[in-house]
PAPA-505730 format. One record per residue (C-alpha): residue in one letter; chain; x, y, z. Coordinates in steps of 0.05 Angstrom, whole numbers, m for minus. Layout:
REM residues N
@type->A | mol->A | east->X | north->Y | up->Z .
...
END
This chain:
REM residues 78
@type->M | mol->A | east->1 | north->m11 | up->m3 .
@type->T | mol->A | east->31 | north->74 | up->m26 .
@type->V | mol->A | east->5 | north->129 | up->19 .
@type->K | mol->A | east->24 | north->193 | up->16 .
@type->I | mol->A | east->m1 | north->253 | up->43 .
@type->Y | mol->A | east->21 | north->336 | up->26 .
@type->T | mol->A | east->35 | north->379 | up->77 .
@type->T | mol->A | east->48 | north->432 | up->111 .
@type->T | mol->A | east->88 | north->458 | up->178 .
@type->T | mol->A | east->21 | north->499 | up->199 .
@type->C | mol->A | east->m29 | north->455 | up->187 .
@type->P | mol->A | east->m85 | north->424 | up->255 .
@type->Y | mol->A | east->m113 | north->378 | up->193 .
@type->C | mol->A | east->m40 | north->364 | up->171 .
@type->R | mol->A | east->m28 | north->334 | up->230 .
@type->M | mol->A | east->m84 | north->308 | up->254 .
@type->A | mol->A | east->m93 | north->259 | up->193 .
@type->K | mol->A | east->m3 | north->236 | up->216 .
@type->D | mol->A | east->m21 | north->216 | up->278 .
@type->F | mol->A | east->m99 | north->180 | up->251 .
@type->F | mol->A | east->m48 | north->143 | up->205 .
@type->K | mol->A | east->4 | north->131 | up->268 .
@type->K | mol->A | east->m47 | north->108 | up->319 .
@type->K | mol->A | east->m64 | north->57 | up->262 .
@type->G | mol->A | east->15 | north->33 | up->238 .
@type->V | mol->A | east->m6 | north->65 | up->154 .
@type->K | mol->A | east->69 | north->98 | up->128 .
@type->Y | mol->A | east->76 | north->140 | up->96 .
@type->E | mol->A | east->104 | north->187 | up->58 .
@type->E | mol->A | east->105 | north->256 | up->77 .
@type->L | mol->A | east->105 | north->308 | up->11 .
@type->N | mol->A | east->115 | north->387 | up->46 .
@type->V | mol->A | east->93 | north->427 | up->5 .
@type->E | mol->A | east->119 | north->493 | up->34 .
@type->T | mol->A | east->193 | north->473 | up->20 .
@type->N | mol->A | east->181 | north->428 | up->m43 .
@type->P | mol->A | east->150 | north->468 | up->m99 .
@type->K | mol->A | east->161 | north->398 | up->m138 .
@type->A | mol->A | east->111 | north->359 | up->m92 .
@type->A | mol->A | east->59 | north->432 | up->m80 .
@type->A | mol->A | east->57 | north->429 | up->m173 .
@type->E | mol->A | east->54 | north->341 | up->m159 .
@type->M | mol->A | east->m7 | north->361 | up->m106 .
@type->V | mol->A | east->m42 | north->403 | up->m148 .
@type->A | mol->A | east->m40 | north->355 | up->m211 .
@type->K | mol->A | east->m77 | north->302 | up->m172 .
@type->S | mol->A | east->m138 | north->342 | up->m129 .
@type->H | mol->A | east->m144 | north->395 | up->m171 .
@type->Q | mol->A | east->m141 | north->455 | up->m95 .
@type->M | mol->A | east->m87 | north->486 | up->m70 .
@type->G | mol->A | east->m122 | north->470 | up->5 .
@type->V | mol->A | east->m85 | north->404 | up->52 .
@type->P | mol->A | east->m86 | north->362 | up->70 .
@type->V | mol->A | east->m81 | north->314 | up->7 .
@type->I | mol->A | east->m79 | north->245 | up->11 .
@type->D | mol->A | east->m70 | north->200 | up->m35 .
@type->I | mol->A | east->m72 | north->134 | up->m19 .
@type->N | mol->A | east->m58 | north->76 | up->m84 .
@type->G | mol->A | east->m97 | north->130 | up->m117 .
@type->K | mol->A | east->m145 | north->153 | up->m84 .
@type->I | mol->A | east->m147 | north->234 | up->m72 .
@type->I | mol->A | east->m172 | north->250 | up->m5 .
@type->T | mol->A | east->m170 | north->326 | up->4 .
@type->G | mol->A | east->m165 | north->346 | up->74 .
@type->F | mol->A | east->m182 | north->299 | up->140 .
@type->D | mol->A | east->m238 | north->257 | up->119 .
@type->K | mol->A | east->m232 | north->194 | up->178 .
@type->Q | mol->A | east->m284 | north->151 | up->134 .
@type->A | mol->A | east->m256 | north->162 | up->80 .
@type->I | mol->A | east->m195 | north->150 | up->93 .
@type->E | mol->A | east->m207 | north->91 | up->107 .
@type->N | mol->A | east->m266 | north->68 | up->61 .
@type->A | mol->A | east->m188 | north->80 | up->21 .
@type->L | mol->A | east->m145 | north->40 | up->79 .
@type->A | mol->A | east->m187 | north->m20 | up->67 .
@type->V | mol->A | east->m189 | north->m32 | up->m8 .
@type->K | mol->A | east->m134 | north->m75 | up->m11 .
@type->A | mol->A | east->m87 | north->m61 | up->m70 .
END
C-alpha cells in the first residue's frame, strides 16, 4: 500500500491525519508543499486544488482530513 500525504508545517488537519496514520500503524510518505515546489505541483495535478492535507492512498485522492474516506481507502486491498 502506498500512502502519501501533502502537508504544510502549520496545518492542524495535516497533524491530525499524520496522528491518525500513526495510531493505525500506517506507513506514509510526507511531502511538505511549502518547501518542495515539485510536491506542490504534483499535489495540484492530483487534487486540482491548493488546500492541504491532500492524501493519496493507492491513487485514491482525499482532500482534507476525512476520517471515513481514509478508512474506506485503507480498507481496499491493492
